[in-house]
C-alpha positions as CSV (number, residue, x, y, z in Angstrom):
1,X,4.5,-26.1,-6.0
2,X,1.9,-27.8,-3.9
3,X,-0.7,-30.4,-4.8
4,X,-4.0,-29.4,-6.4
5,X,-6.9,-29.5,-3.9
6,X,-9.2,-32.5,-4.4
7,X,-12.7,-32.1,-5.7
8,X,-15.5,-32.2,-3.0
9,X,-19.0,-33.6,-3.2
10,X,-21.8,-31.2,-4.1
11,X,-25.0,-32.7,-2.6
12,X,-26.7,-35.2,-0.3
13,X,-24.8,-36.5,2.7
14,X,-21.8,-34.5,1.5
15,X,-23.5,-31.4,2.8
16,X,-23.6,-32.3,6.5
17,X,-22.2,-29.9,9.1
18,X,-18.8,-31.4,9.3
19,X,-18.5,-31.9,5.5
20,X,-19.3,-28.2,4.9
21,X,-16.7,-27.1,7.4
22,X,-14.3,-29.3,5.6
23,X,-15.3,-27.8,2.2
24,X,-14.9,-24.2,3.6
25,X,-11.5,-25.1,4.9
26,X,-10.5,-26.7,1.5
27,X,-11.7,-23.5,-0.2
28,X,-9.5,-21.4,2.2
29,X,-6.5,-23.6,1.5
30,X,-7.1,-23.4,-2.3
31,X,-7.3,-19.6,-2.0
32,X,-4.1,-19.5,0.1
33,X,-2.3,-21.7,-2.5
34,X,-3.5,-19.5,-5.3
35,X,-2.3,-16.4,-3.5
36,X,1.1,-18.0,-2.9
37,X,1.4,-19.0,-6.6
38,X,0.3,-15.6,-7.8
39,X,2.9,-13.9,-5.6
40,X,5.6,-16.2,-6.9
41,X,4.6,-15.5,-10.5
42,X,4.6,-11.7,-9.9
43,X,8.1,-11.9,-8.4
44,X,9.4,-14.0,-11.3
45,X,7.8,-11.7,-13.9
46,X,9.1,-8.6,-12.1
47,X,12.6,-10.0,-12.2
48,X,12.2,-10.9,-15.9
49,X,11.0,-7.5,-16.7
50,X,13.9,-5.9,-14.9
51,X,16.3,-8.2,-16.7
52,X,14.8,-7.4,-20.1
53,X,15.2,-3.6,-19.4
54,X,18.9,-4.3,-18.6
55,X,19.3,-6.3,-21.8
56,X,17.6,-3.5,-23.8
57,X,19.9,-0.9,-22.2
58,X,23.0,-3.0,-22.9
59,X,21.9,-3.5,-26.5
60,X,21.3,0.2,-27.0
61,X,24.7,1.0,-25.5
62,X,26.2,-1.5,-27.9
63,X,24.4,0.2,-30.8
64,X,22.3,-2.9,-31.7
65,X,19.6,-2.3,-34.3
66,X,16.9,-0.2,-32.7
67,X,14.2,-2.7,-33.8
68,X,15.8,-5.4,-31.6
69,X,16.1,-3.0,-28.7
70,X,12.4,-2.1,-29.2
71,X,11.4,-5.7,-29.3
72,X,13.3,-6.4,-26.0
73,X,11.5,-3.4,-24.5
74,X,8.2,-4.8,-25.7
75,X,9.0,-8.1,-23.9
76,X,9.7,-6.1,-20.7
77,X,6.4,-4.4,-21.0
78,X,4.7,-7.8,-21.5
79,X,6.3,-9.1,-18.3
80,X,5.1,-5.9,-16.5
81,X,1.5,-6.6,-17.7
82,X,1.7,-10.1,-16.2
83,X,2.9,-8.6,-12.9
84,X,-0.2,-6.4,-12.9
85,X,-2.5,-9.3,-13.6
86,X,-0.8,-11.4,-10.9
87,X,-1.4,-8.6,-8.4
88,X,-5.1,-8.4,-9.3
89,X,-5.3,-12.2,-9.0
90,X,-3.6,-11.9,-5.6
91,X,-6.4,-9.5,-4.5
92,X,-9.1,-11.9,-5.6
93,X,-7.5,-14.8,-3.9
94,X,-7.2,-12.9,-0.7
95,X,-10.8,-11.8,-0.9
96,X,-11.8,-15.5,-1.5
97,X,-9.8,-16.6,1.5
98,X,-11.4,-14.0,3.7
99,X,-14.9,-14.8,2.4
100,X,-14.4,-18.5,3.0
101,X,-13.2,-17.8,6.5
102,X,-16.2,-15.6,7.2
103,X,-18.6,-18.2,5.8
104,X,-17.0,-21.0,7.9
105,X,-17.3,-18.8,11.0
106,X,-20.9,-18.0,10.4
107,X,-21.7,-21.6,9.6
108,X,-20.1,-22.7,12.8
109,X,-21.9,-20.0,14.8
110,X,-25.3,-20.9,13.4
111,X,-25.1,-24.7,13.2
112,X,-22.3,-25.7,15.6
113,X,-24.7,-25.9,18.6
114,X,-27.2,-27.9,16.6
115,X,-24.5,-30.3,15.4
116,X,-23.1,-30.7,19.0
117,X,-26.6,-31.5,20.3
118,X,-27.4,-33.9,17.5
119,X,-24.0,-35.6,17.9
120,X,-24.5,-36.0,21.6
121,X,-28.0,-37.4,21.2
122,X,-28.5,-41.2,21.1
123,X,-31.5,-40.7,18.8
124,X,-31.0,-41.4,15.1
125,X,-31.0,-38.1,13.1
126,X,-32.4,-37.3,9.7
127,X,-30.0,-37.0,6.8
128,X,-28.9,-33.5,5.8
129,X,-31.5,-31.8,3.6
130,X,-34.4,-33.9,5.0
131,X,-36.2,-30.9,6.5
132,X,-35.7,-28.7,3.5
133,X,-38.9,-27.1,2.2
134,X,-39.8,-27.9,-1.5
């Protein structure tokens, strides 16, 4: 498994154009990691559920006490519920990735030109948030 994404600043100079693009990219990367981990979890739990069904079938064929067979079947159902939850989490992670990409694209379209002009200018620029209305 990968490394957990580092925390990012929430205000002040940490909200400049480049910093926001970096934050949106970090959000996309975190969503991609979450999606990958949720997919992996769903695959493992599906395999575990299938294995539990097989064990329950073998136990039933061996005439093991029906309470034990039922307990194994309950475990299989539990694994199946985890698979369902993982798939819902995958949907949320995918939506978060797409939303972060859309936000980054909109941010670049709206402020990219301003950033390029300010960067090219020799004049000293105000800090991010300076022009914000109270």
